[in-house]
C-alpha positions in Angstrom: -26.7 -13.7 3.7 -24.8 -12.1 6.2 -25.3 -11.8 10.4 -21.9 -10.7 12.0 -19.0 -8.1 10.9 -15.7 -8.5 12.6 -13.5 -5.8 10.8 -9.8 -5.9 12.2 -8.0 -3.2 12.1 -3.8 -3.9 11.9 -2.7 -0.1 13.6 0.0 0.5 11.3 0.3 -2.3 8.7 0.3 -0.6 5.3 1.2 -2.3 1.7 3.6 0.7 0.2 3.5 4.1 -1.0 0.5 5.9 -2.1 1.2 7.8 -5.4 0.9 11.6 -3.3 3.9 9.5 -0.6 6.3 12.5 -2.0 3.9 15.0 -0.5 4.4 13.0 3.3 8.0 12.2 2.6 6.9 9.4 3.0 8.8 8.0 -0.8 9.6 4.4 -0.3 7.6 2.9 2.6 6.2 -0.3 2.4 5.4 -1.6 5.8 5.0 -4.7 5.2 6.9 -5.7 2.4 10.5 -3.9 4.5 9.6 -5.8 7.6 9.7 -9.1 5.5 12.8 -8.1 3.3 14.6 -7.0 7.1 13.6 -10.1 8.9 14.8 -12.4 6.2 11.0 -13.7 5.3 7.3 -13.4 7.5 5.8 -16.5 8.5 2.0 -15.4 8.2 -0.3 -19.2 7.1 -3.3 -17.8 7.5 -2.9 -14.4 6.2 -1.3 -16.4 3.4 -4.3 -18.1 2.7 -6.3 -14.6 2.5 -4.5 -13.8 -0.2 -1.9 -11.6 1.3 0.8 -12.8 -0.9 -1.1 -12.1 -3.8 -0.6 -8.0 -2.8 2.5 -7.9 -3.9 6.1 -9.3 -3.9 6.0 -10.4 0.4 9.1 -12.5 1.5 7.9 -15.6 3.2 4.6 -15.3 1.9 3.7 -16.7 -1.3 0.4 -16.2 -3.7 -1.5 -19.0 -3.0 -3.4 -20.3 -6.0 -6.5 -20.2 -4.5 -7.2 -18.2 -1.3 -9.8 -18.7 1.1 -10.3 -14.6 1.6 -10.9 -11.9 -1.6 -8.8 -9.9 -1.3 -7.0 -6.4 -2.6 -5.7 -2.9 -1.1 -7.2 0.0 -0.6 -6.3 4.0 -1.6 -6.4 6.9 1.3 -9.0 9.4 -0.3 -8.8 11.3 2.7 -5.7 14.2 3.4 -3.4 12.7 6.3 -2.0 10.0 7.5 -3.0 9.5 11.3 -5.4 7.1 12.9 -8.6 9.2 13.2 -8.0 10.1 9.4 -8.2 6.8 8.5 -10.8 5.1 11.1 -13.3 8.1 9.8 -12.4 6.9 6.5 -13.1 3.2 6.8 -16.3 4.5 8.6 -17.2 5.9 5.4 -16.3 9.3 6.8 -13.9 11.6 3.8 -12.5 14.7 5.3 -11.5 17.7 3.1 -8.9 19.1 4.7 -6.1 17.7 6.7 -6.1 17.5 11.1 -3.9 20.2 11.5 0.4 19.7 12.8 2.4 21.2 14.1 6.5 20.9 13.1 7.7 23.8 15.5 5.9 23.0 18.1 2.6 24.5 19.8 2.0 28.5 19.3 2.6 30.5 22.4 -0.6 32.3 22.4 -2.0 28.4 22.6 -0.1 27.3 25.2 -0.7 30.2 27.2 -4.7 29.6 26.9 -3.7 25.8 27.7 -2.0 26.5 31.0 -4.4 29.5 32.4 -7.0 26.6 32.2 -5.0 23.5 34.4 -3.1 26.0 36.5 0.5 24.3 35.4 3.4 25.5 33.4 4.6 23.0 30.5 7.7 21.8 29.5 9.0 20.6 26.1 6.5 22.1 23.4 7.9 20.2 20.9 8.0 17.7 18.2 9.3 14.5 19.5 9.2 10.6 20.1 7.1 9.8 23.5 9.5 7.3 25.1 12.6 9.7 24.5 10.9 12.7 25.7 10.0 11.1 29.1 13.9 9.9 29.7 15.1 13.1 28.5 12.8 15.2 30.3 11.3 13.3 33.1 13.3 14.4 35.6 12.7 17.6 35.6 8.8 17.0 35.4 9.3 15.2 38.6 10.8 18.0 39.7 8.4 20.8 39.0 5.7 19.1 38.3 4.6 21.0 35.3 3.5 18.3 32.6 5.4 17.3 29.6 3.5 18.4 26.1 5.1 17.6 22.7 4.1 16.4 19.3 4.8 14.4 16.0 4.4 14.4 12.6 0.9 13.5 12.8 -2.0 15.6 14.5 -1.4 15.0 18.1 -1.4 16.9 21.0 0.8 14.7 23.7 0.9 15.4 27.8 2.9 13.0 29.5 2.9 13.1 33.2 4.1 10.5 36.0 1.6 8.7 37.6 3.0 9.6 40.7 3.6 13.2 40.6 -0.2 14.0 38.3 -2.6 11.2 39.2 -3.7 9.4 35.9 -6.9 10.5 36.5 -6.1 14.5 36.5 -3.8 13.6 33.4 -7.3 12.9 32.4 -9.2 15.6 32.7 -6.3 18.3 31.8 -6.2 16.1 28.6 -10.1 17.0 28.4 -9.6 20.5 29.0 -6.7 20.7 26.0 -9.3 18.5 23.9 -12.2 21.7 24.6 -9.5 24.1 23.6 -8.4 22.7 20.5 -10.9 23.6 18.0 -11.3 26.0 14.8 -7.8 25.7 12.9 -6.2 24.4 16.4 -8.5 21.5 15.8 -5.9 18.6 15.9 -7.1 14.8 15.6 -6.3 13.5 19.2 -5.5 14.8 22.6 -3.6 12.3 24.5 -2.5 11.7 27.9 0.3 9.3 28.3 0.9 8.4 31.3 4.3 6.8 32.9 6.0 5.3 35.6 9.3 4.5 36.7 12.4 6.1 38.1 15.4 8.4 36.9 16.4 6.8 33.6 14.3 4.3 33.6 10.6 5.8 33.0 7.9 3.7 31.0 4.5 4.6 30.0 1.7 2.8 31.3 -1.0 1.3 29.7 -3.5 3.3 31.0 -3.2 6.2 28.0 -6.5 8.0 27.0 -7.2 9.4 23.6 -9.5 12.5 23.5 -10.8 12.5 19.7 -12.8 14.7 17.8 -16.5 13.9 17.6 -16.9 12.8 14.0 -17.6 15.6 11.8 -20.8 13.5 10.4 -22.4 10.5 10.1 -20.6 7.5 10.1 -21.5 3.8 9.8 -21.4 2.9 13.3 -24.4 5.8 13.9 -26.0 4.8 11.1 -26.5 0.6 12.0 -27.0 2.1 15.9 -30.0 3.8 14.7 -31.6 0.9 12.8 -30.9 -1.5 15.3 -27.7 -3.0 15.0 -25.3 -3.9 17.4 -21.8 -1.8 16.7 -19.1 -3.2 19.8 -15.9 -1.7 19.8 -12.9 -3.3 20.7 -9.5 -1.6 21.8 -8.8 1.8 21.1 -12.2 2.8 18.3 -14.4 4.0 21.7 -11.6 6.7 21.6 -11.8 7.4 18.6 -14.9 7.9 17.4 -15.2 9.7 21.0 -17.3 7.0 22.1 -20.4 7.8 19.4 -21.9 4.8 17.5 -21.3 2.8 20.4 -23.9 -0.2 21.6 -20.6 -1.5 23.6 -17.0 -1.7 23.7 -14.1 -3.2 25.6 -10.8 -1.0 25.8 -8.1 -3.2 25.4 -4.9 -2.2 25.1 -2.9 -4.7 23.5 -3.4 -7.7 20.7 -3.3 -10.2 22.7 -6.1 -8.8 24.6 -7.8 -7.1 21.5 -7.8 -10.8 19.8 -9.2 -12.3 23.0 -11.8 -9.6 23.2 -12.6 -10.6 19.7 -13.2 -14.4 19.7 -15.2 -13.8 23.4 -17.7 -12.3 20.6 -17.5 -15.0 18.2 -19.9 -16.5 20.7 -22.3 -14.0 21.3 -25.4 -14.3 19.6 -25.9 -10.9 17.7 -26.6 -9.2 14.3 -24.2 -6.1 13.6 -20.5 -5.2 13.6 -17.8 -5.8 15.4 -15.1 -3.0 14.9 -11.4 -3.5 16.7 -8.2 -2.2 16.3 -5.1 -3.8 16.8 -2.8 -1.4 18.3 0.4 -3.3 18.7 2.3 -2.6 15.7 1.8 1.2 15.2 2.5 1.8 19.3 5.7 -0.8 20.5 7.1 -1.0 17.3 6.1 0.9 14.4 7.5 4.3 16.2 10.4 3.0 17.7 11.5 0.9 14.8 12.0 -2.3 15.5 11.3 -4.5 12.7 11.5 -7.6 14.7 9.7 -6.5 17.2 6.9 -6.0 14.6 7.8 -9.3 12.3 6.9 -11.1 15.3 4.0 -10.0 16.5 2.2 -10.0 12.7 3.6 -13.8 13.5 1.9 -14.0 16.7 -1.7 -12.2 15.1 -1.6 -14.4 12.5 -1.3 -17.4 15.0 -4.7 -15.8 16.3 -6.5 -15.0 13.6 -6.9 -18.8 13.3 -8.5 -19.5 16.6 -11.5 -16.4 14.9 -11.4 -17.5 11.7 -12.7 -21.8 12.9 -14.9 -19.9 15.5 -17.0 -18.1 12.9 -20.5 -19.5 11.0 -21.2 -19.7 7.8 -23.6 -16.2 8.1 -19.9 -14.5 9.6 -17.7 -11.9 6.9 -13.9 -11.1 8.4 -12.5 -8.0 7.1 -8.7 -7.7 7.7 -7.5 -4.1 7.2 -5.0 -0.8 7.9 -5.3 2.7 8.8 -2.3 3.7 7.7 1.7 2.8 7.4 4.3 2.9 10.3 7.5 1.8 8.2 9.7 0.7 10.7 12.7 0.1 8.7 12.7 3.7 7.3 14.3 6.7 9.5 11.2 8.0 10.4 9.1 6.8 13.3 5.5 8.4 11.8 3.2 7.5 10.0 3.7 6.8 6.2 1.2 8.0 3.5 0.4 3.8 2.4 -2.2 1.6 0.6 -3.9 -1.0 2.6 -4.7 -4.8 3.2 -8.5 -5.4 2.4 -8.6 -9.1 3.2 -12.5 -10.4 3.4 -13.2 -14.3 4.8 -16.3 -16.0 4.5 -16.4 -19.2 5.1 -17.6 -21.2 2.0 -17.0 -18.0 -0.3 -14.3 -18.7 -2.6 -12.2 -15.2 -2.7 -12.2 -13.3 -5.5 -9.6 -10.2 -6.4 -10.8 -7.2 -5.0 -7.9 -4.8 -7.0 -6.6 -1.4 -5.7 -10.2 0.1 -3.9 -10.1 4.0 -4.3 -11.1 4.9 -1.1 -11.2 3.0 2.8 -14.7 4.1 2.4 -15.5 1.1 0.2 -15.7 -1.3 3.3 -18.3 1.2 4.9 -20.4 1.1 1.7 -20.1 -2.7 1.9 -21.0 -3.3 5.5 -24.1 -0.5 5.0 -25.1 -2.6 1.8 -25.2 -6.1 3.5 -26.7 -5.0 6.6 -29.4 -3.4 4.2 -29.4 0.3 5.3 -27.3 1.4 2.5 -26.7 3.2 0.1 -23.7 4.9 1.6 -22.9 8.0 -0.1 -19.0 7.6 -0.6 -16.8 4.6 -1.4 -18.0 1.8 -3.8 -19.7 -2.2 -2.4 -17.9 -4.9 -2.8 -21.1 -6.4 -1.2 -21.8 -8.8 -4.2 -19.6 -10.8 -3.8 -21.2 -12.0 -0.5 -24.5 -11.7 -1.2 -25.4 -15.0 -2.8 -24.0 -17.2 -0.3 -26.8 -18.6 1.6 -24.3 -19.7 4.4 
């Protein structure tokens, strides 16, 4: 019997292109394997013991003979490759249409409405790297007070502002106004407030980023668990991704170290329900900057911390490790990549089995709903049978 599920999303840690990757310009993307190859091998003893190496030829991570966790990979059914889509599908919500993207910038009539409601003109309105655009336009922003608006290949409306020019609270208000405008055909997945600091030639983003996601368009597993009396605790940006819906509590950590520490602390709490956590550094610090060495080092740091969490779990706990998309740091692109994601499910005393390639991230929601007795879930194929006969 399972009382607690610890669901950990390694943001951007994909494992091989999906069959439709060509539609997204992602042929050849393979985040984990390409990163391992680029650094001459990874050292991931915990993930190796869970069966990660059995998902493919990962340099430095062989397929262990007797994995202690069940292992597989999942394909995304929803169109797109963004954070919101991936997390919503993990939570059992499949999208029929992708969120809108703006490869040529946002339309002028939309920006006219935005500048009217915030009372400021803007600069930018282009597809850009967040770190690059503040270096290029930061001086003009500081001089004029005009916020920097930009997007990427993902469905995002990003607003950058220096904390000494536009306060963080004011930037959040501006972002909330943008979120209210971006509906209908312009309903982007996320509006992201991007505060930065520093001086000319040395600008850097601060940790006070805030995401303003769409409210989920239908019930998610978080909603159902809450209404049935289970605890649902978000760690990292889970609260932002689900617009604070379906959570009984949260800890908005801003980096992997703090997220993993928060997960470890929750293992000492007596509750029945779900801890849903996002480890953001792979995506935010390394994938989007094509820093494959940093990406590899982050994987190895997380692996070491996972051992502490594993040792703190009881036989009535299930830990699931997965991802929401890829963000291959070895390819020319700095955007997300349309990839399979790993699926590793550990419960002490339960032998690992090969879960194969799953047809939807929603299999996680279907499994959790069945384990907690609040299913069936309308999408996804449960693998709860692997754990149901475990006595704990």
